[in-house]
Backbone bond lengths (Angstrom), bond angles and torsions (degrees), N, CA, C in turn:
res aa  C-N    CA-C-N  psi(-1)  N-CA   C-N-CA  omega(-1)  CA-C   N-CA-C  phi
1 M - - - 1.434 - - 1.530 108.19 -
2 N 1.252 117.44 140.20 1.462 124.02 -179.16 1.523 109.76 -66.75
3 R 1.320 117.87 141.81 1.447 121.16 -178.00 1.533 112.40 -64.31
4 T 1.301 116.93 -37.29 1.459 120.00 177.50 1.523 113.10 -62.04
5 V 1.309 116.95 -40.23 1.462 122.94 177.61 1.516 109.02 -66.42
6 S 1.305 117.96 -38.58 1.479 120.57 178.61 1.511 111.62 -64.50
7 I 1.356 116.97 -39.62 1.447 121.00 178.92 1.533 109.56 -66.11
8 V 1.324 116.80 -44.62 1.491 120.72 178.64 1.513 111.66 -59.58
9 I 1.316 116.80 -44.32 1.472 120.92 178.69 1.525 110.30 -63.53
10 T 1.304 117.50 -39.78 1.473 120.02 179.77 1.525 109.91 -66.50
11 V 1.335 117.87 -42.50 1.464 121.40 -178.93 1.548 109.79 -64.23
12 I 1.320 116.20 -41.16 1.493 119.86 179.07 1.502 110.39 -63.66
13 T 1.328 118.62 -40.99 1.476 118.05 179.52 1.535 111.65 -71.21
14 V 1.326 116.96 -29.08 1.488 120.29 173.62 1.517 109.00 -62.61
15 L 1.333 116.38 -46.87 1.445 119.54 -176.63 1.528 112.80 -68.66
16 C 1.340 117.02 -38.16 1.441 123.25 -177.42 1.542 114.64 -83.59
17 C 1.309 117.84 -25.39 1.477 119.43 -175.33 1.518 112.73 -118.70
18 A 1.336 117.77 -49.20 1.505 119.14 -172.69 1.512 110.54 -70.96
19 C 1.365 118.69 -42.83 1.425 119.10 -177.30 1.538 112.61 -62.05
20 P 1.357 118.68 -51.10 1.488 117.22 173.64 1.530 112.60 -61.87
21 G 1.327 117.69 -31.50 1.440 122.30 177.42 1.522 112.44 -60.13
22 F 1.345 114.93 -42.12 1.483 118.06 178.62 1.533 110.76 -67.20
23 G 1.343 117.13 -35.95 1.480 119.24 175.03 1.482 113.09 -63.55
24 L 1.358 116.91 -42.39 1.452 119.34 178.02 1.523 111.55 -65.66
25 C 1.315 115.66 -36.23 1.443 120.08 179.64 1.544 110.11 -65.08
26 I 1.305 117.20 -41.47 1.491 119.94 176.43 1.499 109.76 -64.13
27 A 1.350 118.99 -42.90 1.452 120.67 178.41 1.525 111.79 -63.38
28 G 1.336 118.73 -39.66 1.431 121.53 178.83 1.538 111.92 -67.01
29 I 1.324 116.70 -40.40 1.474 119.36 178.05 1.516 110.69 -65.98
30 M 1.316 117.42 -38.56 1.477 121.65 178.74 1.533 108.81 -66.50
31 G 1.347 115.67 -37.64 1.468 119.02 177.53 1.509 112.43 -66.60
32 M 1.304 117.81 -39.42 1.458 122.11 176.77 1.550 111.32 -65.63
33 A 1.333 116.07 -31.72 1.448 120.37 179.42 1.517 112.24 -79.84
34 G 1.342 117.24 -10.37 1.456 120.04 178.86 1.517 115.86 88.25
35 V 1.305 116.37 16.26 1.474 120.72 179.15 1.521 106.37 -72.83
36 P 1.350 118.47 127.11 1.452 120.08 -179.26 1.523 112.30 -74.39
37 F 1.329 115.01 144.82 1.455 121.76 177.77 1.527 107.85 -107.95
38 T 1.289 118.03 141.24 1.437 122.30 177.88 1.557 107.78 -99.30
39 T 1.309 115.99 126.99 1.458 120.00 177.30 1.526 107.39 -116.52
40 T 1.307 116.97 138.42 1.469 122.81 -179.34 1.522 108.36 -123.23
41 L 1.318 116.25 128.68 1.443 123.15 176.53 1.527 107.29 -130.33
42 G 1.288 112.99 104.59 1.470 118.68 -176.35 1.513 109.79 69.22
43 D 1.342 116.51 -119.93 1.498 119.13 -179.66 1.516 109.65 -103.77
44 Q 1.317 119.15 4.69 1.476 121.16 177.98 1.521 110.14 -102.19
45 S 1.322 115.73 142.99 1.432 122.76 -177.92 1.544 109.45 -134.66
46 S 1.337 115.92 140.71 1.461 119.13 177.08 1.517 109.70 -139.46
47 T 1.297 115.31 145.22 1.469 121.06 179.93 1.525 109.32 -122.86
48 A 1.351 114.27 122.31 1.464 119.13 178.91 1.531 107.64 -158.46
49 P 1.353 116.06 154.19 1.475 118.13 176.56 1.492 109.24 -74.77
50 I 1.342 116.78 151.41 1.454 120.10 179.03 1.517 109.06 -82.26
51 S 1.331 116.47 158.28 1.438 119.28 -175.99 1.551 111.25 -72.58
52 T 1.335 115.37 158.83 1.417 120.54 -177.06 1.543 113.73 -65.48
53 P 1.349 117.93 -40.74 1.472 117.58 178.09 1.543 111.41 -62.97
54 L 1.343 116.71 -37.83 1.479 118.29 178.14 1.527 109.91 -66.72
55 A 1.315 118.52 -38.93 1.439 120.70 -179.76 1.543 110.06 -66.31
56 L 1.332 118.22 -38.86 1.474 121.16 176.75 1.520 109.29 -67.97
57 G 1.280 118.63 -38.44 1.471 121.99 176.94 1.528 110.95 -61.84
58 L 1.327 116.81 -42.40 1.455 120.74 177.24 1.531 112.82 -62.15
59 I 1.316 115.12 -40.58 1.470 119.40 178.30 1.535 111.46 -65.87
60 C 1.326 116.14 -46.65 1.455 119.91 179.66 1.511 113.45 -64.04
61 G 1.343 116.15 -42.10 1.439 120.71 176.96 1.550 112.54 -62.96
62 S 1.381 114.37 -38.28 1.433 117.39 -179.63 1.512 111.69 -68.47
63 L 1.329 116.64 -36.10 1.491 119.80 178.26 1.524 110.20 -64.36
64 I 1.319 118.05 -39.53 1.441 120.05 175.76 1.535 111.97 -61.73
65 M 1.344 112.39 -45.39 1.505 116.59 179.87 1.531 112.52 -66.20
66 I 1.279 116.59 -28.84 1.519 118.57 176.36 1.483 110.98 -75.55
67 L 1.331 118.87 -35.16 1.446 121.75 -178.96 1.519 114.22 -73.72
68 I 1.331 117.46 -20.92 1.515 120.52 178.77 1.512 110.80 -59.33
69 P 1.342 121.24 -52.61 1.493 120.80 -179.15 1.529 110.60 -64.91
70 V 1.301 119.81 -29.98 1.485 122.90 178.40 1.522 108.24 -65.08
71 A 1.329 116.34 -45.32 1.460 119.50 179.10 1.512 112.40 -68.28
72 V 1.352 117.53 -40.71 1.432 120.62 176.69 1.501 111.05 -61.16
73 G 1.284 116.82 -47.73 1.481 120.68 176.98 1.520 112.26 -58.49
74 F 1.309 116.71 -41.83 1.469 119.89 -179.16 1.500 110.87 -62.86
75 F 1.342 116.34 -50.07 1.463 119.97 -174.31 1.546 113.29 -75.00
76 T 1.318 119.02 -25.77 1.433 119.02 -178.88 1.523 112.63 -93.71
77 L 1.325 119.29 -25.78 1.444 119.67 -177.64 1.526 115.08 -102.25
78 R 1.302 117.18 -4.21 1.501 118.18 -179.53 1.524 108.91 -73.64
79 K 1.333 112.86 157.48 1.448 118.78 178.93 1.532 106.28 -84.27
80 K 1.318 117.19 126.54 1.427 123.90 -179.85 1.510 110.23 -80.51
81 P 1.316 121.32 135.85 1.437 122.06 -178.79 1.549 109.95 -65.27
82 E 1.300 113.65 140.68 1.447 119.11 179.00 1.540 109.55 -73.78
83 A 1.307 116.19 136.03 1.446 120.15 -179.03 1.487 108.33 -78.65
84 A 1.354 117.40 134.80 1.433 121.64 178.50 1.521 108.29 -72.20
85 P 1.349 116.53 138.40 1.456 117.88 178.72 1.528 111.80 -64.47
86 Q 1.276 117.09 135.36 1.470 122.40 -178.12 1.524 107.40 -100.77
87 N 1.322 115.33 139.81 1.460 119.59 -178.81 1.535 108.96 -122.85
88 F 1.347 114.56 70.71 1.462 119.73 -179.47 1.503 109.26 -84.11
89 G 1.296 118.17 131.77 1.437 123.69 173.67 1.526 113.15 81.24
90 G 1.269 119.94 -3.56 1.459 122.56 -179.52 1.534 110.07 -96.31
91 P 1.285 116.79 176.55 1.463 119.90 178.45 1.519 111.53 -68.79
92 I 1.286 116.74 145.28 1.448 122.36 179.10 1.512 107.89 -78.02
93 P 1.321 120.32 127.79 1.472 120.60 178.91 1.541 111.32 -66.83
94 P 1.289 116.43 148.37 1.481 118.19 -177.33 1.536 111.61 -68.99
95 A 1.316 117.09 146.33 1.432 121.18 178.21 1.504 109.82 -75.90
96 S 1.318 115.58 140.38 1.482 118.08 -178.33 1.479 112.90 -108.80
């Protein structure tokens, strides 16, 4: 794979996964701290803290979303080992 394509794929995964993941992480941390969230549905509004299991779920989900671009970057940008040339069926080189 071309290195430029690998960089573009990594940047796209950062924008699609890591950026929303950081937002979810902030929301989860705020939920664990007890900061109330305001929700609006139509003309009604309510303010209440989110539950602890939901906050933990947001944090865990955000960590997975942040790790996806790290894994994509690792697997696309790493140097692949060179394959050793195989000499099947040919003469065996002399031992030195």
